[in-house]
N, C-alpha and C positions, 0 to 999 in steps of 0.2 A: 512402431518404434521398437528397436532391438536393444541389446545390452550395450553395444558400441555407442548408440545415440544417448543412452542414459549416462555412460561414462563421459561423453562430451558435455552433456548438460551439467553434470556435477562440476566439471572444471570451469565452464563459463559462468555458472552461478556464483562462484567465488571470485572470478576475475574475468570479466567480459572482454578485457583487452588482450587476452592471450592470443598469440598468433596460431595459425593452422599448423605451423611447423612445430611449435611447442606442444600443442594438443596431440599431434600425430605421434610424438615420441611416447606420450603417456598411454595412448589407447591402442597403439600398434596398427595404425592405418597410415597411408600416405597423406601428405598435406593436401593434395587434390581431393582425395576421398573425404577428408575432414571438411574442406570448404564446401563440397557438394552436400554433405549431410547438414552442415550449418545453414546453408541456403534453404534446404527443404524444411528444416525446423522453423526457420523464420517465415517462410511462405505459408506454411500450414498453421501458423499461429501458436505453435508450441513455445517458441520464444516470442513473447509479446513485445518486449522492449528491452533495450540495453541502457542501463542508467548508472549514474554515479551515486553512491551512498554518501551523503554529506552529514557531517557531525552537526546536529542541531545547536549544541552549545557554542561551537566555534563559528556558527553562522548567525549568532545572536538570538537564537530561539531557545532560551534557557529552560523553559518548562514544557514537559510532555504531559498531556492530559488525556485521560480516557473518559468518554462521556457515553452514558446509556440514555437513550431517548425513547420515550413512550408517547405515541401519537394519540390524539383524541379519537380520530377516525382513520380507518385504513382502506378507504376506497382508492381506486386506481389513480384518479386525478390528484388526490392529496399525496399519495406516495410519490408520484412523478414530480410534483411541485417541490416536495422536500428534497428529493434526490438532486434536482436541478440546482436548488439553492446551495446544497452542500458541495456539489461538484465545483461550483464557482467560488467557494470560500478557500482562499489561499492557505490558511493555517491548517486546514484539514488534510492530513496525510493519507488517511484511510477511512473508509466508511463501509460498514457491513450491514445489510438488511438481514435481520436474524429472527429465529424463533425464540420462544421463551418469554420472559417478562418484558424485556426491552425489544422495541421494534428495530432500532438501529444502535450500533456501537460505533463510535467515532474515535479516531486517534488524531490528536491535534498537537502541533508544536507552536508555542507562542513565546514572545519575548518576555512577557511578565503577566502578572495576574490582571492588570488593567486591560491588557489586550484581550484576555479571555472574557473579562466582564463585558467589554464591547461586543464580542462575538455572541455571548449569550443574549444580550439585549436585542441584537439584530436578528439572530436566527432562532431564538426560543421565545423570549418574552413578547416580541412583536408579532409572533405567529399564533393565530388562534387555534391551530391544529396540534399544538404541543401540549400534551397533558402534563407531563413532568419530565425532568431529566436528573440524572445522578452523575456527579463529577468525582473522579479519582485523580489525584495528582501523583505522577510517577516520581518515586524517590530515587530509583537507580535503574539504569538500563542494564538488565542482567543478560539478556540475549536479544539481538535484533537480527532478523534474517527474513529473506523472502525465498529461501531455498525450498524447492518442491521435491526434487529427487536426491 
């Protein structure tokens, strides 16, 4: 990956709908060269997905919650089982397997505290491998980004 690829990535990170013509003007390449580079970036997995960023509040998901989860045991089967359950949970936006005190850090969006309570009952209280969890309610979205470069 060279500097031109990085320039292209910076542009598509902020707006994945930019045309090759628009990108070409900003990076100094022909539209065909931009299309070729984008194709390669997608095929090699540098660009994993192109998504729409949706406002949680406008989609009826008023609360953003950060949860630190500590497991009772960390054997491979238990880790895989937890990861499968969390991947299937619609309200979980992000899940990170981490070092430090918490084994996992989750980012959730929910309609209200009742929905979060149902989530905790299903995914934490009914699971014997959850030692404890710590909840933080987000008061303000100061910065939201998935930018890498």
